[in-house]
N, C-alpha and C positions, 0 to 999 in steps of 0.2 A: 407315487405310482402306484395301484393296487392290482391285483387278479384275485379275482371271483371264482374260487370253485365248487366245484360238487353242490352246485343248487340249482332248481328249478327255474328257469327263465321266461318270464312271462313276456311273451310280444303281443305284437296288434292280434296275431291271428292263430297260433301257436306255444306250447309249452317245450320248449326246449331244453332238453335230458343232454348229459353227457357233455355240456360245453360248458366252454371256460370263459369269463366277462375280462375286460383287460379295460382300464381308467389310466389316463396319462392326462395331468392337468384337470381342467375341469370337464372332459371330455370321456363319451364312451369311444377308444381308440378301435377295439376292434372285439367280435365273439367269436372261439374257436372250439372245435373241438379239443376234447381237452386232451390227447391222444398228442394233438401237435402244439400243445403250449408248454411256453417254456419261460422260466423265469429269469429275468433280469435284475443288476446289482439296484440294490437299493427300492426294489418290490418290496411291497408288505404282501404276504399272502393270507386272504380272508377262505376260511373254510366255512362254508352255508350248510352244513350239515344237512344236505336234503330237504333245506326251507327254500320255499320260495323265493325267488330274485323278481320286483316290481316294483313296475316306475315310480316316483314320490306321487303322493295324491294332489292334484289341485284344486283347491277348493272355493267357490268362485261368487258363491254368497253365503256369507254369514256373520253373524252379529256377534260373535263371543267377546269380541274386543268392547262391548259396549258392556257388558258384564262384568268382564275384568277392571273397567276402569269406572263402573257404577254399580258395586254389586250391592248395595240400597239406593233405591230409590234418591235418598238425601247425603248419600255416602261419596265420594270424589277421591278417586284415588289417583296419586300422581301417576301421569301419562306416559312417562318412561318406565317406572315401573311397570307398569299396567302391559307394556307392551313386551317389554323383556319378559315378564313373567308368563304371559300368552304365547310366547312363540316355546316355552319347554315342554308347554303342555300340546301345542299345536305339533309339534316337529314330533315326538312323543305316538301322537293317534298318524303319525306316517304322513302328514301336509307338509310339501317342501314348499308349494308357494302357496299363501294366502289371498285373498281379495275381501281385506275387511269390510263389511258392510255399513256406512254408517246415514243413519235415516236423517233427511232434511226434512224434518215435519215442521209444520206451522203451531200446532198446538196437539196436546196429545190429551183424548178423553179414558184413558187407563191411567192416569193418575201419573204427577208431575214424575220428571225423569232430567237429571241438570245434566247428563250427556248429552242429550240432545238439542241441549241451547246454543245459539249460532255460533257463540265465544269458544263454547267449548268442543265444539264440529268443529271448527277452523285449526284450535291447538291439537285436535288429535291428528287430521288431518297432517301438520305439520311433523308430527310428530312420525308420522307413517311415514311421509318424504323422506324425513333424514334418515333412518335408516338404511337406505341406500349410499349414504355417505358414512358410514360406523359399522363396525363390527356387528354383526348378526350370525341366528342359525338358520333362518328361511326367508325366502324370497317374498316380500312385502308389499301388497298394491292394494290400491281404493275401488272400492265400488260405491260411488255416487246413486243411495235410492234418494230419488228426489219426490216427493209428495206434491199432487199438481193443485194443491192449491195454497201451495206455500209462495207468494208473491214476494213476499223480504225475502226469500234465499234465489231469488232468481240470478240477478246479478251478480252476486256469490260464484254462484254454482258455474257460472259462466268466467270467471276471474277464476276458478278452479279447474277449469278444464284448458282456458290460453294459458297458464302453469302448468301444463302439462303434472299435473298433482290427481286427475281422473286417471283412472285405467280401465273403467266400466261402468256407465251408467243407464241407470232403468228408472223408468215413469211408473210411479205409487198413487194410485188410488183406495183408501180404506172407505170409504162412504159407504154406510149401514144399507145396505137394501140390493149392492150388487159385489161382482168380485168375491173376495176371499168371504166378507158378511153380507153374500146375499143374501141369507137364511135369518132372518132378525133376533130368533127368539136365542140362535144358537150366540148372534153378537150380544143381546142384554144378559146372558149366563156368563160372558167373554168381559165383559163392564162390572158385573158384581162380584167378578174374583177378584177386580181392582178396588172398587170404593162400594159401601153401603149406600144401596140406591132405593127408593120407593118405584111401584110403576110408573109412576107419573114423571116419576125426574129420569126414567130411564127412556118413556117416549119424549120429553121434553130436546134430551141429547140427539137422539135421533133426528129428529126435525131440524134442528141448531144443525147437524153435520149435514143433511140432504139440501138445505139450503144456501150454503156455503157456497162460493164463486171460485171457481177453476181459472188458470192461466189456460189460455186460446190455443187453438192449434198451430198459429202460426210463432206464437211463441217455444212451445214444444219443437215445432220444426227450426229456428234457428237454436236452439240446444243441440240436438242433434246433429244437424247441417256441422256444427264446432267440431263434436266431436268423431263425424265420419272424416273431414278431414285429417284428423289427427290420428285416423286410424283404431277410434276407441271403438268396440261395440257395444250395441244398444240393446237394452231389453226392455220388456212388458211387464208387469207384475200382477198376478192374479187374473189372469184374463179370463171370462166369464160367456163368452160368446165368438161367433163365426163374424159379426159384424166389427166387434173390438178389434179381432185380428186383423181384417183386411182395412182398417181405420191404423192402427200402429207399423201398418205396412208399408204405407205413405212414408214416415222419414226415418226410415232404414233401420227399421228396426229386425234383430236379426236373431232374440232367444226370445221365446216365452218362458217366463219363471211361475212355474207352479198352478199350470192350467187346472181350474175348477174340477170340470169333467172330462170322461174319455171321449167327447165328441170334439171341444175344443182343442185336446189336447193331438185327437187326429188329423183334424183340418190345420193347426199349427206346424206338422208333423208337413204334412202335405203342401203347405205355401213355403218349406222350404226355412222355417225355423226350428233351432233351436230349443229341445224340450225339458226343463227342471226341474226334478222334484227334492223333497226335500229326505236324506237317506233317517233321519230318526222317523219317517212314517213309516217304512220299511220295519225298522226294530218295534215300533209303537202295535203293527195291525194296521194301521189306517192314519187320514189325518186329525190333527187334533179339533179343525174345525170343521168335521163331518163332511169334507170335500175330497176330492180323488186320491184312493189307493195308489200309493209308490208302486208294490210290488204286481199289483192288478197290468198297471199301466203298463209296469216293465216285460210281464208276460206278455201283452199285447202288442212290444215293440213300440210304443208312443210316447216313450219317455228316453232322453240321448244322456241325460246327463243327473247324479245326484251330489248333491251339494248337504254340509253339514248342518247346516239352518244357523245352533244353535247349542248343537252337540258334539265335537269334534271328534270324539269314538264313533261316531256312528258310522263314519266313510266305510271304514275297517270293518265294522261289524255286517252292514247292511250286507255289502260285495259277500260275505263268506255264508250268510243268511241265502242268499238270488240262488247259489252257487249249492249252495245244500241242503235248504229244504226245497227250494224249488226247480230242485236241476237245470239253472241256467248253465251256460257254457261260461267257467271262471273269465277266460282270456275277456266275453265279450264285458261281464262286469268290472272287469279290472278296468275298460275301456270307457265305464260311464265314471269313474274318476282320475283320470286321464290324460287319455289320449280326445275324447270329446271335449271337455272343459277346453283342455288346451285349441282345439281348434276355433271354439266357439270365441274366443279369446286373442284369436289369430297367435297364439304362441307354439303353436305343434311343431312348427322348424325347426324348434330350442326345445321345446322339451314334451313330455306327456308318453311317450314311447321308450322301449329300450333299443336303438338303433343306434348303428356306427356315427360318428362324428354329431351325435346328439348329446345335450346337456346329460352330466353322468348324475342326475338327482336318482337315487335306487334307497329302495327298500328291502330288506328281509325280513320275511313275514314267516314266522317259526307258529310250529301247531303243540300248544299244552295238553293236556288230560281233558278229556271229553272234547277233540278237536278245535280247544279255544285257540283266536290265531289273536300271537302276541307281535310286536314290532322291535324286534333286537339290535337291529342298524338301520341308521340311515344317512346317506351321502346326501350332499347337496354340494352342488356344480365341483364333483371330483374328490371333495372333501369330507371325511368321516363324521358326523357329526354327533352322531348318537352312538351310544352301541351300551346294549342291556343284556344282564344275564340272571336268567332263574335258578332260585337252586330250590335246593329240596327240603 
Protein backbone atom coordinates (compact mmCIF):
# COMPACT_ATOMS: atom_id res chain seq x y z
CA UNK A 1 0.00 0.00 0.00
CA UNK A 2 1.30 3.46 -0.94
CA UNK A 3 0.42 7.03 -0.21
CA UNK A 4 1.86 9.47 -2.77
CA UNK A 5 1.90 12.97 -1.32
CA UNK A 6 3.00 16.51 -2.25
CA UNK A 7 2.68 16.00 -6.00
CA UNK A 8 0.80 17.59 -8.90
CA UNK A 9 -1.68 14.94 -10.03
CA UNK A 10 -2.41 15.10 -13.78
CA UNK A 11 -5.96 13.92 -14.43
CA UNK A 12 -7.75 13.95 -17.78
CA UNK A 13 -9.04 17.50 -17.32
CA UNK A 14 -7.05 19.22 -14.58
CA UNK A 15 -3.95 19.17 -12.41
CA UNK A 16 -4.76 18.53 -8.76
CA UNK A 17 -2.58 20.18 -6.12
CA UNK A 18 -2.92 19.58 -2.41
CA UNK A 19 -4.25 16.05 -2.91
CA UNK A 20 -2.80 12.68 -1.94
CA UNK A 21 -3.17 9.49 -3.93
CA UNK A 22 -3.59 6.09 -2.28
CA UNK A 23 -2.69 2.78 -3.91
CA UNK A 24 -4.13 -0.46 -2.56
CA UNK A 25 -3.27 -3.69 -4.28
CA UNK A 26 -3.09 -2.97 -8.01
CA UNK A 27 -5.58 -0.08 -8.10
CA UNK A 28 -5.86 3.58 -7.25
CA UNK A 29 -7.95 3.36 -4.10
CA UNK A 30 -8.62 7.04 -3.49
CA UNK A 31 -7.55 10.62 -4.23
CA UNK A 32 -8.28 12.90 -1.28
CA UNK A 33 -7.33 16.36 0.02
CA UNK A 34 -3.98 16.09 1.81
CA UNK A 35 -5.42 17.39 5.08
CA UNK A 36 -7.89 14.50 5.13
CA UNK A 37 -5.31 11.82 4.32
CA UNK A 38 -4.28 9.35 6.99
CA UNK A 39 -1.51 6.80 7.06
CA UNK A 40 -2.38 3.18 7.69
CA UNK A 41 -0.25 0.41 9.12
CA UNK A 42 2.16 -0.98 6.55
CA UNK A 43 1.71 1.99 4.22
CA UNK A 44 4.75 3.39 2.42
CA UNK A 45 4.67 7.19 2.01
CA UNK A 46 6.18 8.53 -1.20
CA UNK A 47 7.05 12.25 -1.19
CA UNK A 48 6.70 13.48 -4.78
CA UNK A 49 8.42 16.75 -3.85
CA UNK A 50 6.07 18.84 -6.05
CA UNK A 51 6.76 16.69 -9.12
CA UNK A 52 4.07 15.70 -11.59
CA UNK A 53 2.17 12.46 -11.03
CA UNK A 54 1.00 11.16 -14.42
CA UNK A 55 -0.56 7.97 -15.80
CA UNK A 56 1.84 5.44 -17.27
CA UNK A 57 2.44 5.92 -20.99
CA UNK A 58 0.73 3.57 -23.46
CA UNK A 59 2.71 3.09 -26.66
CA UNK A 60 0.65 1.41 -29.38
CA UNK A 61 3.15 1.64 -32.24
CA UNK A 62 6.87 1.03 -31.75
CA UNK A 63 9.32 -1.30 -33.44
CA UNK A 64 12.00 -0.76 -30.78
CA UNK A 65 11.99 -4.48 -29.99
CA UNK A 66 13.15 -5.20 -33.55
CA UNK A 67 16.21 -3.02 -32.96
CA UNK A 68 16.93 -4.73 -29.65
CA UNK A 69 16.58 -8.20 -31.15
CA UNK A 70 18.55 -7.37 -34.31
CA UNK A 71 20.87 -4.41 -33.64
CA UNK A 72 22.65 -5.15 -36.93
CA UNK A 73 21.07 -6.62 -40.09
CA UNK A 74 22.87 -9.93 -39.60
CA UNK A 75 23.14 -9.90 -35.78
CA UNK A 76 20.29 -11.72 -34.04
CA UNK A 77 20.20 -11.62 -30.25
CA UNK A 78 18.44 -14.04 -27.94
CA UNK A 79 14.78 -12.97 -27.91
CA UNK A 80 14.31 -13.52 -24.17
CA UNK A 81 17.29 -11.24 -23.52
CA UNK A 82 15.89 -8.73 -26.01
CA UNK A 83 12.52 -8.46 -24.26
CA UNK A 84 14.06 -8.28 -20.79
CA UNK A 85 16.56 -5.61 -21.78
CA UNK A 86 14.04 -3.66 -23.85
CA UNK A 87 11.56 -3.38 -20.99
CA UNK A 88 14.25 -1.82 -18.77
CA UNK A 89 14.63 0.95 -21.34
CA UNK A 90 10.88 1.25 -21.84
CA UNK A 91 10.01 1.56 -18.17
CA UNK A 92 12.74 4.18 -17.77
CA UNK A 93 10.99 6.13 -20.54
CA UNK A 94 7.66 5.95 -18.69
CA UNK A 95 6.12 3.31 -20.95
CA UNK A 96 4.09 0.94 -18.78
CA UNK A 97 2.14 -0.69 -21.63
CA UNK A 98 3.93 -1.46 -24.89
CA UNK A 99 2.38 -2.74 -28.11
CA UNK A 100 5.47 -4.24 -29.74
CA UNK A 101 5.11 -3.65 -33.47
CA UNK A 102 6.42 -6.57 -35.49
CA UNK A 103 6.34 -6.32 -39.27
CA UNK A 104 5.12 -9.18 -41.40
CA UNK A 105 6.88 -8.29 -44.66
CA UNK A 106 7.21 -10.60 -47.64
CA UNK A 107 10.42 -8.93 -48.78
CA UNK A 108 12.39 -5.84 -47.91
CA UNK A 109 14.24 -3.86 -50.55
CA UNK A 110 15.95 -1.83 -47.81
CA UNK A 111 18.22 -4.75 -47.01
CA UNK A 112 18.15 -8.17 -45.40
CA UNK A 113 16.68 -8.11 -41.90
CA UNK A 114 16.71 -11.40 -40.01
CA UNK A 115 14.19 -10.25 -37.42
CA UNK A 116 11.46 -9.96 -40.08
CA UNK A 117 11.69 -13.54 -41.32
CA UNK A 118 8.55 -15.61 -40.73
CA UNK A 119 10.32 -17.98 -38.35
CA UNK A 120 11.79 -15.22 -36.18
CA UNK A 121 8.59 -13.18 -36.07
CA UNK A 122 6.79 -16.26 -34.75
CA UNK A 123 9.46 -16.85 -32.10
CA UNK A 124 9.30 -13.26 -30.92
CA UNK A 125 5.49 -13.32 -30.80
CA UNK A 126 5.72 -16.39 -28.56
CA UNK A 127 8.23 -14.66 -26.28
CA UNK A 128 5.96 -11.61 -25.99
CA UNK A 129 3.02 -13.89 -25.18
CA UNK A 130 5.02 -15.76 -22.53
CA UNK A 131 5.67 -12.54 -20.57
CA UNK A 132 2.07 -12.70 -19.31
CA UNK A 133 2.93 -15.87 -17.42
CA UNK A 134 6.33 -14.90 -15.99
CA UNK A 135 7.94 -12.05 -14.06
CA UNK A 136 8.07 -8.82 -16.03
CA UNK A 137 8.34 -5.05 -15.54
CA UNK A 138 5.70 -3.68 -17.91
CA UNK A 139 2.58 -4.82 -19.75
CA UNK A 140 3.61 -6.39 -23.09
CA UNK A 141 1.29 -6.59 -26.10
CA UNK A 142 1.72 -7.52 -29.79
CA UNK A 143 0.88 -5.15 -32.62
CA UNK A 144 0.78 -7.15 -35.88
CA UNK A 145 1.80 -4.96 -38.84
CA UNK A 146 0.74 -6.80 -41.99
CA UNK A 147 2.08 -5.77 -45.41
CA UNK A 148 -0.75 -6.43 -47.84
CA UNK A 149 1.39 -8.15 -50.50
CA UNK A 150 2.47 -10.82 -48.00
CA UNK A 151 0.41 -13.82 -49.14
CA UNK A 152 2.79 -16.19 -47.34
CA UNK A 153 1.89 -14.82 -43.89
CA UNK A 154 -1.88 -14.64 -44.38
CA UNK A 155 -2.64 -18.00 -42.78
CA UNK A 156 -0.07 -17.47 -40.02
CA UNK A 157 -1.65 -14.15 -39.09
CA UNK A 158 -5.08 -15.78 -38.97
CA UNK A 159 -3.69 -18.33 -36.55
CA UNK A 160 -2.02 -15.68 -34.34
CA UNK A 161 -5.36 -13.86 -34.15
CA UNK A 162 -7.27 -17.03 -33.30
CA UNK A 163 -4.71 -17.93 -30.61
CA UNK A 164 -5.24 -14.53 -28.92
CA UNK A 165 -1.62 -13.50 -29.46
CA UNK A 166 -2.49 -10.31 -31.38
CA UNK A 167 -3.67 -7.21 -29.52
CA UNK A 168 -3.66 -4.66 -32.36
CA UNK A 169 -3.76 -5.25 -36.12
CA UNK A 170 -2.62 -2.80 -38.78
CA UNK A 171 -2.56 -3.06 -42.55
CA UNK A 172 0.40 -1.57 -44.42
CA UNK A 173 1.20 -0.82 -48.05
CA UNK A 174 4.73 0.45 -48.66
CA UNK A 175 4.45 0.42 -52.45
CA UNK A 176 6.48 3.37 -53.81
CA UNK A 177 4.42 6.15 -55.35
CA UNK A 178 1.73 6.20 -52.62
CA UNK A 179 1.39 6.24 -48.84
CA UNK A 180 4.58 6.98 -46.94
CA UNK A 181 6.58 6.86 -50.16
CA UNK A 182 4.29 8.84 -52.45
CA UNK A 183 7.31 11.05 -53.23
CA UNK A 184 9.52 8.78 -55.33
CA UNK A 185 12.59 10.98 -54.89
CA UNK A 186 12.40 10.59 -51.11
CA UNK A 187 11.90 6.86 -51.62
CA UNK A 188 15.04 6.69 -53.78
CA UNK A 189 17.02 8.70 -51.25
CA UNK A 190 15.89 6.37 -48.46
CA UNK A 191 16.76 3.30 -50.52
CA UNK A 192 20.23 4.69 -51.28
CA UNK A 193 20.80 4.97 -47.55
CA UNK A 194 20.54 1.18 -47.29
CA UNK A 195 22.00 0.08 -50.61
CA UNK A 196 24.47 1.40 -53.14
CA UNK A 197 22.43 1.53 -56.36
CA UNK A 198 22.55 3.23 -59.72
CA UNK A 199 19.59 5.27 -60.93
CA UNK A 200 18.66 2.44 -63.29
CA UNK A 201 18.72 -0.12 -60.46
CA UNK A 202 16.52 2.15 -58.34
CA UNK A 203 13.98 2.49 -61.14
CA UNK A 204 13.97 -1.30 -61.56
CA UNK A 205 13.23 -1.81 -57.83
CA UNK A 206 10.39 0.73 -57.97
CA UNK A 207 8.84 -0.88 -61.03
CA UNK A 208 9.08 -4.35 -59.46
CA UNK A 209 7.44 -3.15 -56.23
CA UNK A 210 4.66 -1.40 -58.10
CA UNK A 211 3.85 -4.60 -60.04
CA UNK A 212 3.54 -6.77 -56.92
CA UNK A 213 0.19 -8.46 -56.40
CA UNK A 214 -1.65 -7.59 -53.20
CA UNK A 215 -4.15 -9.61 -51.21
CA UNK A 216 -7.80 -8.93 -51.97
CA UNK A 217 -10.24 -6.83 -49.99
CA UNK A 218 -12.09 -10.04 -49.17
CA UNK A 219 -8.94 -11.42 -47.53
CA UNK A 220 -8.43 -8.18 -45.59
CA UNK A 221 -12.05 -8.31 -44.46
CA UNK A 222 -11.55 -11.91 -43.30
CA UNK A 223 -8.63 -10.89 -41.07
CA UNK A 224 -10.52 -7.82 -39.87
CA UNK A 225 -13.56 -9.94 -39.07
CA UNK A 226 -11.55 -12.23 -36.79
CA UNK A 227 -10.01 -9.20 -35.08
CA UNK A 228 -13.37 -7.52 -34.56
CA UNK A 229 -14.90 -10.64 -33.00
CA UNK A 230 -12.01 -10.69 -30.52
CA UNK A 231 -12.33 -6.97 -29.76
CA UNK A 232 -8.96 -6.21 -31.34
CA UNK A 233 -8.59 -2.70 -32.75
CA UNK A 234 -7.72 -2.37 -36.46
CA UNK A 235 -5.51 0.33 -37.94
CA UNK A 236 -4.69 1.55 -41.41
CA UNK A 237 -1.13 2.72 -42.06
CA UNK A 238 0.12 5.78 -44.00
CA UNK A 239 -3.29 6.89 -45.29
CA UNK A 240 -2.71 9.27 -48.18
CA UNK A 241 -6.19 9.93 -49.57
CA UNK A 242 -9.78 10.40 -48.54
CA UNK A 243 -10.71 7.50 -50.83
CA UNK A 244 -8.39 5.12 -48.94
CA UNK A 245 -9.96 6.16 -45.62
CA UNK A 246 -13.41 5.35 -46.95
CA UNK A 247 -12.23 1.93 -48.14
CA UNK A 248 -10.56 0.96 -44.86
CA UNK A 249 -13.62 2.04 -42.88
CA UNK A 250 -15.51 -0.75 -44.66
CA UNK A 251 -13.74 -3.47 -42.71
CA UNK A 252 -13.84 -1.91 -39.27
CA UNK A 253 -10.74 0.26 -39.12
CA UNK A 254 -10.84 2.65 -36.16
CA UNK A 255 -7.27 4.00 -36.23
CA UNK A 256 -5.39 5.95 -38.91
CA UNK A 257 -1.65 5.60 -38.34
CA UNK A 258 0.54 8.38 -39.70
CA UNK A 259 -1.91 10.10 -42.09
CA UNK A 260 0.25 11.65 -44.79
CA UNK A 261 -1.34 15.10 -45.12
CA UNK A 262 -3.35 17.50 -42.97
CA UNK A 263 -6.37 17.02 -45.24
CA UNK A 264 -6.32 13.24 -44.73
CA UNK A 265 -5.82 13.61 -40.98
CA UNK A 266 -8.78 15.97 -40.75
CA UNK A 267 -10.94 13.61 -42.81
CA UNK A 268 -9.91 10.66 -40.64
CA UNK A 269 -11.02 12.58 -37.56
CA UNK A 270 -14.33 13.49 -39.19
CA UNK A 271 -14.90 9.78 -39.91
CA UNK A 272 -14.40 9.00 -36.23
CA UNK A 273 -10.94 7.43 -36.58
CA UNK A 274 -8.21 7.93 -34.01
CA UNK A 275 -5.19 9.54 -35.66
CA UNK A 276 -1.60 8.70 -34.71
CA UNK A 277 1.66 10.57 -35.27
CA UNK A 278 5.19 9.77 -34.16
CA UNK A 279 6.63 11.56 -31.14
CA UNK A 280 10.10 11.67 -32.80
CA UNK A 281 8.43 13.85 -35.46
CA UNK A 282 7.85 16.47 -32.73
CA UNK A 283 11.45 16.29 -31.51
CA UNK A 284 12.85 16.51 -35.05
CA UNK A 285 10.55 19.34 -36.08
CA UNK A 286 8.92 17.32 -38.85
CA UNK A 287 8.63 13.99 -40.65
CA UNK A 288 11.81 12.27 -41.85
CA UNK A 289 9.81 11.25 -44.94
CA UNK A 290 8.65 14.77 -45.72
CA UNK A 291 5.06 14.05 -44.65
CA UNK A 292 2.73 15.54 -42.01
CA UNK A 293 4.27 17.62 -39.21
CA UNK A 294 3.06 16.14 -35.92
CA UNK A 295 3.34 19.42 -34.01
CA UNK A 296 1.41 21.33 -36.65
CA UNK A 297 -1.30 18.67 -36.71
CA UNK A 298 -1.59 18.69 -32.92
CA UNK A 299 -1.91 22.48 -32.92
CA UNK A 300 -4.81 22.06 -35.34
CA UNK A 301 -6.32 19.28 -33.20
CA UNK A 302 -6.02 16.64 -35.92
CA UNK A 303 -3.81 14.13 -34.06
CA UNK A 304 -5.17 12.14 -31.11
CA UNK A 305 -2.24 9.89 -30.22
CA UNK A 306 1.55 10.05 -30.13
CA UNK A 307 3.61 6.85 -30.36
CA UNK A 308 7.34 6.41 -29.86
CA UNK A 309 7.66 4.71 -33.28
CA UNK A 310 11.36 3.85 -32.93
CA UNK A 311 12.63 6.09 -30.07
CA UNK A 312 11.09 5.38 -26.62
CA UNK A 313 12.24 8.61 -24.85
CA UNK A 314 10.37 10.67 -27.44
CA UNK A 315 7.00 10.33 -25.68
CA UNK A 316 8.04 12.18 -22.53
CA UNK A 317 9.96 14.90 -24.34
CA UNK A 318 7.35 15.47 -27.04
CA UNK A 319 4.67 16.06 -24.40
CA UNK A 320 6.70 18.74 -22.64
CA UNK A 321 7.89 20.35 -25.89
CA UNK A 322 4.28 20.69 -26.98
CA UNK A 323 3.36 22.16 -23.58
CA UNK A 324 6.31 24.52 -23.11
CA UNK A 325 7.29 25.50 -26.64
CA UNK A 326 3.88 25.43 -28.30
CA UNK A 327 1.75 26.45 -25.31
CA UNK A 328 -0.50 23.40 -25.33
CA UNK A 329 -2.46 22.31 -22.26
CA UNK A 330 -0.41 19.76 -20.30
CA UNK A 331 -3.38 17.55 -19.42
CA UNK A 332 -4.35 17.34 -23.08
CA UNK A 333 -0.76 16.57 -24.17
CA UNK A 334 -0.42 13.84 -21.53
CA UNK A 335 -3.68 12.45 -22.94
CA UNK A 336 -1.94 11.91 -26.30
CA UNK A 337 0.21 9.20 -24.70
CA UNK A 338 -2.21 7.86 -22.07
CA UNK A 339 -6.00 7.96 -22.23
CA UNK A 340 -6.30 8.42 -26.00
CA UNK A 341 -4.23 5.35 -26.94
CA UNK A 342 -6.03 3.44 -24.17
CA UNK A 343 -9.37 4.30 -25.78
CA UNK A 344 -8.08 3.36 -29.23
CA UNK A 345 -7.20 -0.18 -28.11
CA UNK A 346 -10.21 -0.58 -25.79
CA UNK A 347 -8.23 -0.51 -22.54
CA UNK A 348 -9.48 2.79 -21.11
CA UNK A 349 -11.64 0.98 -18.55
CA UNK A 350 -8.45 -0.26 -16.87
CA UNK A 351 -5.61 2.14 -17.67
CA UNK A 352 -4.81 5.48 -19.28
CA UNK A 353 -5.88 7.97 -16.62
CA UNK A 354 -5.63 8.69 -12.92
CA UNK A 355 -8.98 7.86 -11.38
CA UNK A 356 -10.23 5.81 -8.48
CA UNK A 357 -10.55 2.06 -9.14
CA UNK A 358 -8.34 2.15 -12.24
CA UNK A 359 -5.02 0.30 -12.42
CA UNK A 360 -2.25 2.07 -10.53
CA UNK A 361 0.09 2.61 -13.50
CA UNK A 362 1.75 5.86 -12.47
CA UNK A 363 4.80 8.01 -13.16
CA UNK A 364 6.51 10.64 -11.04
CA UNK A 365 8.02 13.20 -13.41
CA UNK A 366 10.52 15.71 -12.04
CA UNK A 367 12.23 18.63 -13.73
CA UNK A 368 16.01 19.05 -13.69
CA UNK A 369 17.94 22.16 -14.66
CA UNK A 370 16.80 23.91 -17.85
CA UNK A 371 13.32 22.40 -17.33
CA UNK A 372 14.49 18.95 -18.44
CA UNK A 373 11.84 16.31 -17.60
CA UNK A 374 12.93 13.01 -16.03
CA UNK A 375 11.03 10.04 -14.66
CA UNK A 376 12.07 9.17 -11.13
CA UNK A 377 9.42 6.60 -10.14
CA UNK A 378 7.25 4.16 -12.06
CA UNK A 379 4.37 2.13 -10.65
CA UNK A 380 2.84 -0.73 -12.63
CA UNK A 381 -0.20 -2.58 -11.28
CA UNK A 382 0.33 -0.83 -7.95
CA UNK A 383 3.94 -1.94 -7.54
CA UNK A 384 6.84 0.49 -7.54
CA UNK A 385 8.92 -1.00 -10.35
CA UNK A 386 11.47 1.80 -10.77
CA UNK A 387 13.02 4.42 -8.52
CA UNK A 388 15.76 6.73 -9.81
CA UNK A 389 17.66 9.45 -7.96
CA UNK A 390 19.69 12.17 -9.67
CA UNK A 391 22.81 13.45 -7.89
CA UNK A 392 24.76 16.69 -8.08
